[in-house]
C-alpha positions as CSV (number, residue, x, y, z in Angstrom):
1,M,0.0,0.5,0.1
2,S,0.9,3.6,-0.6
3,G,-0.1,7.3,0.1
4,K,0.5,10.1,2.0
5,C,1.4,9.7,4.8
6,F,2.2,11.3,8.6
7,V,4.7,9.4,10.4
8,F,4.8,10.0,14.7
9,D,5.4,9.4,17.8
10,A,4.7,10.7,21.0
11,K,7.4,13.6,20.6
12,N,7.4,13.8,16.2
13,M,4.9,14.4,13.6
14,I,6.2,13.9,9.9
15,M,3.4,15.5,7.4
16,P,3.7,13.7,4.4
17,A,5.0,16.5,0.9
18,I,2.8,16.8,-1.4
19,G,3.7,18.6,-5.2
20,T,5.6,16.0,-7.8
21,F,8.4,16.3,-6.9
22,T,8.2,14.6,-3.6
23,G,7.2,12.3,-2.1
24,G,7.2,8.3,-3.0
25,L,9.7,7.6,0.9
26,D,9.3,4.9,2.4
27,V,7.3,5.1,6.4
28,N,10.8,2.0,7.7
29,D,13.3,4.3,5.7
30,P,16.1,4.6,8.3
31,A,15.9,8.6,7.4
32,F,13.2,8.8,10.0
33,S,14.6,7.7,12.8
34,P,16.4,10.4,14.6
35,W,13.0,12.3,14.7
36,V,11.1,9.3,15.4
37,D,11.7,6.4,17.4
38,T,11.1,3.0,15.7
39,N,9.4,2.0,18.1
40,A,6.8,3.6,19.4
41,R,5.9,4.9,15.2
42,Q,2.4,5.0,13.8
43,Y,0.6,6.2,11.4
44,V,-2.1,7.9,9.4
45,L,-2.7,7.4,5.6
46,C,-5.1,10.1,3.8
47,Y,-6.5,7.7,0.8
48,E,-9.9,9.8,-1.1
49,H,-10.0,12.5,1.2
50,K,-9.9,10.7,4.5
51,A,-7.5,10.0,7.5
52,F,-6.8,6.0,7.9
53,R,-4.1,5.0,10.7
54,L,-2.3,1.1,10.6
55,V,-2.3,-0.4,13.4
């Protein structure tokens, strides 16, 4: 599954980039590790004007 996604933990939230030349970075990419705790990550997928929390 892919789409615009919020990645967050108890302290930080990374919001999706929107535009022609943005996106494509997997939420499990190590680039997120300095900002979002790997063990406490949660995800919200944006799809068709709705938000879905992924568990």
